[in-house]
C-alpha positions in Angstrom: 21.8 14.1 -28.0 24.3 15.8 -25.8 26.1 14.2 -22.9 24.0 15.9 -20.2 20.7 14.9 -21.8 22.0 11.4 -22.3 23.1 11.1 -18.7 19.7 12.3 -17.6 18.0 9.7 -19.8 20.3 7.0 -18.4 19.7 8.0 -14.8 15.9 8.1 -15.3 16.0 4.7 -17.0 18.1 3.4 -14.1 15.6 4.8 -11.6 12.7 3.2 -13.3 14.4 -0.1 -14.0 16.1 -0.5 -10.6 12.9 0.5 -8.7 10.8 -2.0 -10.6 13.4 -4.7 -10.4 14.2 -4.5 -6.7 11.0 -3.3 -5.1 8.4 -5.4 -6.8 9.6 -7.5 -9.7 12.3 -9.7 -8.2 11.7 -13.2 -9.4 12.4 -16.4 -7.7 9.8 -18.9 -8.9 8.1 -20.8 -6.1 7.2 -24.5 -6.1 3.6 -25.3 -7.0 1.3 -26.6 -4.3 1.3 -30.4 -4.0 -2.4 -30.2 -4.2 -4.9 -27.5 -4.9 -5.8 -27.1 -1.3 -2.2 -26.8 0.0 -0.5 -23.6 0.6 3.1 -22.6 -0.1 3.8 -21.8 3.5 2.0 -24.8 5.1 5.3 -26.3 6.3 6.8 -23.0 7.6 7.1 -22.6 11.4 4.5 -20.2 12.9 5.8 -17.1 14.6 5.1 -16.8 18.3 2.9 -13.7 17.9 0.9 -15.2 15.0 -2.2 -17.5 15.5 -1.7 -21.2 14.9 -3.3 -22.3 11.7 -3.8 -25.9 12.8 -4.5 -26.2 16.5 -5.7 -29.4 18.2 -8.9 -31.0 17.0 -11.9 -30.0 19.2 -14.1 -32.5 21.1 -17.3 -31.2 19.5 -17.8 -32.4 15.9 -17.6 -29.6 13.3 -20.7 -28.9 11.2 -20.5 -27.0 7.9 -22.9 -24.9 5.8 -22.2 -24.1 2.2 -23.4 -20.8 0.8 -23.5 -20.5 -3.0 -24.0 -17.1 -4.8 -23.2 -15.9 -8.3 -19.8 -14.7 -7.1 -18.5 -17.2 -4.6 -19.1 -20.4 -2.6 -18.5 -20.0 1.1 -18.1 -22.7 3.7 -19.2 -21.7 7.2 -18.0 -23.8 10.2 -19.9 -24.3 13.4 -16.7 -23.8 15.3 -16.9 -20.1 16.2 -19.3 -19.7 13.3 -16.4 -18.8 11.1 -15.4 -18.9 7.4 -13.6 -22.1 6.5 -13.5 -21.6 2.7 -14.1 -18.7 0.3 -14.0 -19.8 -3.3 -14.4 -17.2 -6.1 -16.3 -18.3 -9.2 -14.9 -15.8 -11.8 -11.2 -16.1 -11.0 -8.8 -19.0 -11.2 -5.5 -19.7 -9.4 -2.3 -20.1 -11.5 -2.7 -23.9 -11.5 -6.3 -23.7 -12.9 -8.5 -24.3 -9.8 -10.9 -21.6 -8.6 -9.4 -19.0 -6.4 -9.8 -20.0 -2.7 -8.7 -17.3 -0.3 -8.8 -18.9 3.1 -5.7 -20.6 4.3 -6.1 -24.4 4.8 -7.0 -25.1 8.4 -7.9 -21.5 9.2 -11.2 -20.3 10.7 -11.7 -16.6 9.9 -13.7 -13.7 11.3 -14.2 -15.7 14.6 -14.1 -14.1 18.1 -11.5 -14.7 20.8 -12.0 -13.6 24.4 -10.5 -14.3 27.9 -12.5 -15.7 30.8 -12.2 -14.5 34.4 -10.0 -17.5 35.2 -7.5 -16.4 32.6 -8.5 -19.1 30.0 -8.4 -17.9 26.4 -11.4 -19.1 24.4 -10.5 -19.4 20.7 -13.0 -19.9 17.8 -12.4 -23.7 17.7 -13.5 -23.9 21.3 -16.9 -22.4 20.5 -19.3 -25.0 19.2 -22.1 -22.9 17.7 -25.5 -24.4 16.9 -26.9 -23.3 13.6 -30.5 -22.1 14.1 -31.7 -21.9 10.5 -29.4 -24.0 8.4 -31.1 -26.2 5.7 -31.2 -29.9 6.1 -28.9 -30.5 3.1 -26.4 -28.0 4.4 -26.4 -25.8 1.3 -27.9 -22.3 0.9 -28.3 -21.0 -2.6 -28.8 -17.2 -3.0 -30.1 -15.6 -6.2 -28.7 -12.4 -7.6 -31.1 -10.0 -6.0 -31.6 -12.0 -2.8 -30.0 -12.2 0.7 -29.9 -14.8 3.5 -29.0 -14.4 7.2 -27.4 -17.5 8.8 -27.8 -17.5 12.6 -26.1 -19.5 15.3 -25.9 -19.6 19.1 -23.3 -20.6 21.7 -23.6 -20.8 25.5 -20.7 -20.6 28.0 -20.7 -20.0 31.7 -24.3 -18.7 31.8 -23.6 -16.2 29.0 -25.0 -16.5 25.5 -23.2 -15.6 22.3 -25.2 -15.1 19.1 -23.8 -14.6 15.6 -25.6 -13.7 12.4 -24.0 -13.6 9.0 -25.9 -12.0 6.1 -24.9 -13.1 2.6 -25.9 -11.1 -0.6 -26.3 -12.7 -4.0 -24.8 -9.9 -6.0 -21.9 -8.7 -3.9 -18.6 -9.9 -2.4 -19.3 -8.7 1.1 -21.1 -10.0 4.1 -22.6 -8.4 7.2 -21.5 -9.9 10.5 -23.3 -9.3 13.8 -22.1 -10.6 17.1 -24.2 -10.3 20.3 -23.1 -11.0 23.9 -25.9 -11.5 26.4 -25.6 -11.8 30.2 -21.8 -11.9 29.9 -21.0 -9.6 32.9 -19.7 -12.6 34.9 -17.9 -14.1 31.9 -15.3 -11.4 31.2 -12.6 -10.3 33.7 -13.1 -7.1 35.6 -10.3 -5.3 33.8 -10.0 -7.0 30.4 -13.6 -6.9 29.2 -13.2 -7.2 25.5 -13.2 -9.6 22.6 -11.2 -9.7 19.4 -12.6 -10.3 15.9 -10.7 -10.3 12.6 -8.9 -12.1 9.8 -5.9 -13.8 11.5 -4.2 -16.2 9.1 -3.5 -14.1 5.9 -4.7 -14.8 2.4 -3.9 -17.9 0.4 -1.5 -17.0 -2.5 -2.9 -17.4 -6.0 0.0 -16.6 -8.3 2.9 -18.8 -9.6 5.6 -16.6 -8.1 5.4 -16.3 -4.4 8.1 -13.6 -4.5 6.1 -11.5 -6.9 2.9 -11.9 -4.9 4.7 -11.1 -1.6 6.1 -7.9 -3.1 2.4 -6.6 -3.3 1.2 -8.2 0.0 0.5 -5.9 3.0 -1.7 -5.4 6.0 -3.5 -2.1 6.2 -5.8 0.2 8.2 -7.6 3.3 7.4 -7.2 5.6 10.4 -8.7 9.1 10.6 -9.2 9.0 6.8 -5.6 8.0 5.9 -4.5 4.6 4.8 -1.6 3.1 6.7 0.1 0.0 5.3 2.5 -2.3 7.1 4.9 -4.5 5.1 7.3 -7.1 6.6 10.8 -7.1 5.1 12.8 -9.6 7.2 12.4 -13.3 7.5 10.9 -14.8 10.7 10.8 -11.3 12.4 7.2 -10.5 13.2 6.0 -6.9 13.1 3.0 -5.5 14.8 1.1 -2.2 15.0 -1.5 -1.3 17.7 -3.6 1.8 17.1 -6.9 3.4 18.1 -8.9 6.2 16.8 -11.5 6.8 14.1 -11.0 3.6 12.1 -12.9 3.1 8.8 -11.5 -0.3 8.0 -8.7 -2.8 8.4 -7.6 -5.7 6.3 -4.9 -7.5 4.2 -4.2 -8.0 0.5 -2.1 -9.9 -1.9 -1.4 -8.7 -5.5 -5.0 -9.2 -6.8 -7.2 -10.1 -3.9 -8.2 -8.5 -0.6 -10.1 -8.9 2.6 -11.3 -5.8 4.5 -13.2 -5.5 7.7 -15.3 -2.3 7.7 -16.1 -0.7 11.0 -19.8 -0.9 11.8 -19.6 2.2 13.9 -17.1 4.6 12.3 -18.4 7.4 14.5 -17.1 5.5 17.6 -13.4 5.1 18.5 -12.0 1.7 17.6 -8.9 -0.2 18.5 -7.0 -2.6 16.1 -3.9 -4.8 15.9 -2.0 -5.4 12.7 0.6 -8.2 12.6 2.8 -9.8 10.0 5.6 -12.3 9.5 7.5 -13.5 6.4 8.6 -17.1 5.8 10.8 -18.7 3.3 9.1 -21.0 0.7 10.5 -23.7 -1.7 12.7 -22.7 -4.6 13.9 -19.5 -2.9 10.3 -18.3 -2.6 8.7 -16.3 0.2 5.3 -16.0 1.8 3.9 -13.2 4.1 1.2 -14.0 6.6 -0.8 -11.1 8.0 -3.4 -10.6 10.7 -5.9 -7.7 11.1 -8.0 -7.7 14.3 -10.4 -5.4 15.9 -10.6 -5.3 19.7 -14.2 -4.6 20.8 -14.9 -3.5 24.4 -17.8 -5.2 26.3 -19.8 -2.6 28.2 -22.2 -4.9 30.0 -25.7 -6.4 29.6 -26.8 -7.3 26.1 -24.4 -5.9 23.5 -24.5 -6.2 19.7 -21.7 -5.2 17.4 -21.7 -5.2 13.6 -19.1 -5.0 10.8 -19.0 -5.7 7.1 -16.4 -8.0 5.6 -15.3 -7.7 2.0 -13.6 -10.8 0.5 -12.9 -10.6 -3.2 -10.9 -9.2 -6.0 -8.8 -6.0 -5.7 -10.7 -4.4 -8.5 -11.0 -0.6 -8.4 -14.6 -0.5 -9.7 -15.7 -3.2 -7.3 -14.1 -1.9 -4.1 -14.8 1.8 -4.7 -18.5 1.7 -3.6 -17.2 0.4 -0.2 -14.8 3.3 0.1 -11.8 0.9 -0.3 -10.3 2.5 -3.4 -7.2 3.7 -1.5 -6.2 0.0 -1.2 -5.6 -0.1 -5.0 -2.0 0.8 -5.6 -1.6 3.6 -8.1 1.8 4.8 -6.9 2.9 7.8 -4.8 -0.1 9.3 -3.1 0.3 13.0 -3.9 1.8 13.1 -7.4 1.5 9.8 -9.2 -1.7 8.3 -7.8 -4.1 11.0 -9.2 -2.6 10.5 -12.7 -3.2 6.8 -12.6 -6.5 6.8 -10.8 -8.3 9.7 -12.6 -6.6 9.8 -15.9 -4.9 6.6 -17.1 -7.3 4.0 -15.7 -10.5 5.7 -17.2 -8.8 6.1 -20.6 -7.6 2.5 -20.6 -11.1 1.2 -19.6 -12.7 3.3 -22.3 -10.4 1.8 -24.9 -11.1 -1.7 -23.7 -14.8 -1.2 -23.9 -14.3 -0.8 -27.6 -11.4 -3.3 -28.1 -12.0 -6.5 -26.1 -8.5 -7.9 -26.5 -6.3 -6.4 -23.8 -3.2 -6.7 -25.9 -4.6 -4.6 -28.7 -6.0 -2.2 -26.1 -2.5 -1.7 -24.7 -1.3 -1.0 -28.2 -4.0 1.7 -28.8 -3.3 3.0 -25.3 0.4 3.3 -26.1 -0.4 5.3 -29.3 -2.7 7.6 -27.5 -0.2 8.2 -24.7 2.5 9.0 -27.3 0.2 11.6 -28.8 -0.5 13.1 -25.4 3.1 13.2 -24.6 4.1 14.6 -28.0 4.8 18.1 -26.7 7.3 16.7 -24.2 9.0 14.3 -26.6 9.1 17.0 -29.4 10.9 19.4 -27.1 13.3 16.6 -26.2 13.9 15.8 -29.8 14.4 19.4 -30.8 17.0 19.8 -28.0 18.7 16.7 -29.4 18.6 18.2 -33.0 20.1 21.4 -31.8 22.9 19.6 -30.0 23.4 17.5 -33.2 23.8 20.7 -35.2 26.4 21.9 -32.7 28.3 18.6 -32.7 30.9 19.6 -35.3 31.7 22.8 -33.4 32.0 20.8 -30.1 34.4 18.4 -31.8 36.6 21.3 -32.9 36.7 22.6 -29.3 37.6 19.2 -28.0 40.5 18.9 -30.3 41.6 22.5 -29.6 41.5 22.1 -25.8 42.3 18.5 -25.5 44.8 19.2 -22.7 42.8 21.8 -20.9 39.5 20.4 -19.5 38.7 23.7 -17.7 39.1 25.8 -20.8 37.1 23.3 -22.8 34.2 23.6 -20.4 34.3 27.4 -20.6 34.4 27.3 -24.4 31.5 24.8 -24.6 29.3 26.9 -22.3 30.2 30.0 -24.4 29.2 28.1 -27.5 25.9 27.0 -26.0 25.1 30.6 -25.0 26.1 32.0 -28.4 23.7 29.6 -30.2 20.9 29.7 -27.6 21.2 26.0 -26.8 20.3 24.7 -23.3 22.6 21.6 -22.6 20.0 20.4 -20.1 17.1 20.8 -22.4 16.8 17.1 -23.1 16.6 16.2 -19.4 13.6 18.3 -18.4 11.1 16.5 -20.7 12.3 13.2 -19.5 11.9 14.3 -15.8 8.3 15.5 -16.6 7.5 12.1 -18.0 8.8 10.2 -15.0 5.5 10.5 -12.8 3.5 9.5 -15.9 5.6 6.4 -16.5 5.4 5.4 -12.8 1.6 5.8 -12.9 1.4 3.8 -16.1 3.4 1.0 -14.4 1.0 1.0 -11.4 -2.1 0.9 -13.7 -0.8 -2.0 -15.9 1.3 -4.0 -13.5 -1.3 -4.4 -10.7 -4.6 -4.2 -12.7 -6.5 -7.4 -12.1 -8.1 -7.1 -15.6 -4.6 -8.0 -17.0 -4.5 -11.2 -14.9 -4.6 -14.2 -17.2 -5.6 -12.1 -20.2 -4.3 -13.7 -23.4 -2.8 -11.7 -26.3 -0.9 -14.1 -28.5 -2.0 -17.7 -27.8 1.0 -20.0 -27.3 3.3 -17.1 -26.5 1.6 -14.5 -24.4 -1.2 -16.3 -22.6 -1.1 -14.0 -19.6 -0.3 -10.3 -19.9 0.2 -10.0 -16.1 3.3 -12.2 -16.0 6.6 -12.2 -17.9 6.7 -14.1 -21.2 10.0 -16.0 -20.6 11.3 -17.6 -23.9 14.9 -18.3 -22.8 16.3 -19.9 -19.7 19.8 -18.8 -18.9 22.4 -21.4 -17.9 23.5 -19.0 -15.1 22.1 -16.3 -13.0 22.8 -12.6 -13.6 21.9 -10.6 -10.5 19.2 -13.1 -9.8 17.9 -13.1 -13.4 17.6 -16.6 -14.7 15.3 -16.1 -17.8 14.8 -13.7 -20.6 11.4 -12.3 -21.7 10.6 -12.3 -25.4 8.8 -9.0 -25.2 11.6 -7.5 -23.2 14.1 -8.7 -25.8 12.2 -7.0 -28.6 11.8 -3.9 -26.5 15.6 -3.9 -25.9 16.2 -4.2 -29.6 14.0 -1.1 -30.3 15.9 0.8 -27.6 19.2 -0.2 -29.3 17.9 1.2 -32.6 16.9 4.4 -30.9 20.3 4.8 -29.2 22.1 4.0 -32.4 20.2 6.8 -34.2 20.5 9.3 -31.3 24.0 9.0 -30.0 26.6 10.6 -32.3 29.3 11.3 -29.8 32.1 8.7 -30.2 32.9 9.0 -26.4 29.3 7.7 -25.6 29.1 4.8 -28.1 29.3 2.3 -25.2 25.9 3.4 -24.0 24.4 2.2 -27.3 25.0 -1.3 -26.1 24.9 -1.0 -22.3 21.5 0.5 -21.8 19.6 -1.9 -24.1 21.3 -4.9 -22.5 20.7 -3.6 -18.9 17.1 -2.8 -19.4 16.4 -6.0 -21.3 17.6 -7.9 -18.3 15.7 -5.8 -15.8 12.5 -5.8 -17.8 12.6 -9.5 -18.2 10.6 -9.8 -15.0 8.1 -7.1 -15.8 4.6 -8.2 -16.9 4.5 -8.8 -20.6 1.6 -6.3 -20.9 3.9 -3.5 -19.6 6.7 -4.5 -21.9 4.3 -4.5 -24.8 3.5 -0.9 -23.9 7.2 0.1 -23.9 7.8 -1.7 -27.1 5.0 0.2 -29.0 6.1 3.4 -27.3 9.7 2.9 -28.5 8.6 2.0 -32.1 6.6 5.2 -32.2 9.6 7.1 -30.9 11.8 5.6 -33.7 9.2 6.7 -36.3 9.1 10.2 -34.8 12.9 10.4 -34.8 13.2 9.2 -38.4 10.6 11.7 -39.5 12.3 14.7 -37.8 15.9 13.8 -38.9 15.3 12.3 -42.3 12.1 13.5 -43.8 11.5 16.9 -42.2 11.6 19.6 -44.8 13.5 21.9 -42.5 16.7 20.6 -41.0 18.4 22.7 -38.3 21.8 24.3 -39.2 24.1 26.6 -37.3 22.7 29.5 -39.3 19.2 28.6 -38.1 20.3 28.5 -34.5 21.9 31.9 -34.8 18.7 33.4 -36.2 16.6 31.9 -33.5 15.7 34.3 -30.6 18.0 33.7 -27.7 16.5 33.0 -24.3 18.6 32.7 -21.2 18.1 29.2 -19.8 18.1 28.2 -16.2 21.7 26.9 -16.4 23.0 29.9 -18.2 21.4 32.2 -15.6 22.9 30.2 -12.7 26.3 30.4 -14.3 26.0 34.1 -14.9 25.0 34.7 -11.3 27.9 32.5 -10.1 30.3 34.5 -12.2 29.1 37.8 -10.9 29.4 36.6 -7.3 32.9 35.3 -8.0 33.9 38.7 -9.6 32.5 40.6 -6.6 34.5 38.5 -4.2 37.7 39.0 -6.2 38.0 35.4 -7.5 38.2 34.1 -11.0 35.5 31.9 -12.5 36.3 29.3 -15.1 33.2 30.1 -17.3 33.2 33.2 -19.5 29.9 34.4 -20.9 29.6 35.6 -24.6 31.0 39.1 -25.2 33.1 39.1 -22.0 36.8 39.2 -21.9 38.6 36.9 -19.6 40.1 38.9 -16.7 42.2 38.0 -13.7 40.4 39.2 -10.6 42.6 40.0 -7.7 41.9 40.8 -4.1 41.9 44.5 -3.4 44.9 45.7 -1.6 44.5 46.6 2.1 44.4 50.3 2.8 47.3 51.6 4.8 46.4 53.3 8.0 
């Protein structure tokens, strides 16, 4: 492999590694909750613009109704007729308890409005009366059934009614709010109420830093998804927009809540807010709020919206039109590759092979076969440069004291034998969007979450498999992943086989060490993919260099048809322009004699 190709590979590896490391895979392990109901940020101060999670206790006693379906158990509070708990049956938090998405002390999807006297009425100040709750306080809904829980609240001569419909086979609810005879309740100029999810989602993963890197608040406005992410501690951010709104919501790495507009044909107004707090053990937690503002137009008015509360699973959220919330990478280039190509293939493989670890191995082999034309072109370029290496070494010795002449002689040599010195970079560049899409599919796929591969070693393919704790920190890295260590070893073998230039020997050791450290905080499933991919690359390289019947020689290169590459064409044009302007150019093309170009003498008048 020549220097330019190697530099290209190094730069691409750095781009991938640094991007993964700094944007989403930084690791500072957070302290576990002291109890399953606690949250990592429960002791953090609340920002001024964020709602308080634990306001003063109301005078009216709180009543609760439990709703049990195949997918979840919800607890509905009479205060504001809000969601107090939302526990998923098929998913567990990192400490083993069922996933519970509502923050402790929060009351979600309630309504907030302001009276004529300026008093703000929060959900905890709205003691609803359940109209059809069972005597034992528990509602059980079968798979193909539904149930609508109704409640009523009266204030200042106005009546507020709420109805929540639960479905036995889905993760969403239908919410209807009705104001009746409320003309004298609202101010003359601020006639609206707010409804939304105001206290964020409770974290479910062991690393709060890792989960925070994937946590955002979002809105789909005029058909385009807009995401807001906070990046500074204790500095709230907010967005206020109006238009054709399809949905708003917030998400963590694997779970999401989305409020779907009940009237997408009507203009809607929303507020997105967020703040980031510090957590124990250098952790961090982001708290987001997504709220609709609904205008009151007088008389009896009913407004509806659907609320999805569940896993961020592509197949589950797609029927709701929420597939854009699943992160597949850059929207215009990478996302289509992950969404319409890689994910379907991976799912098809897993439908045959139930173990996700072995599915990743088969997926790696298939991707290697699909990328074979690119990798073969890269390997052929490396073999051509390898055949030219003796001639390059002669030139280096001959022009050891003249770098400019050495460059000219090397470019002449490349042109003479029809070798493109950048030929090894282009296949790598073409693979970059594919590698990025692959990262998005494997790193954030909820199917990988808590999926076991090798019991006792890799019990969860979605997190790093740390096998060694370092006595010191290297750029924030405090542990080494076993899978990343083996992957780094395969990379070292590849580099050892590829790099023949003595001036580049240091890269044989630098790149494997650097990428092993960076990849130590990648999910073990992703490192498993890269490990298999590297092993297949070693096999391909051994075959082409050791067992192929036809080995390239200088004579073979001379006999090959010559095609002017992009670089050679640019150099030729540059030389022609330099000659036209009366200047010398350091690079001489084959068959040309080196000439000294001079400026034409001025004509005498």
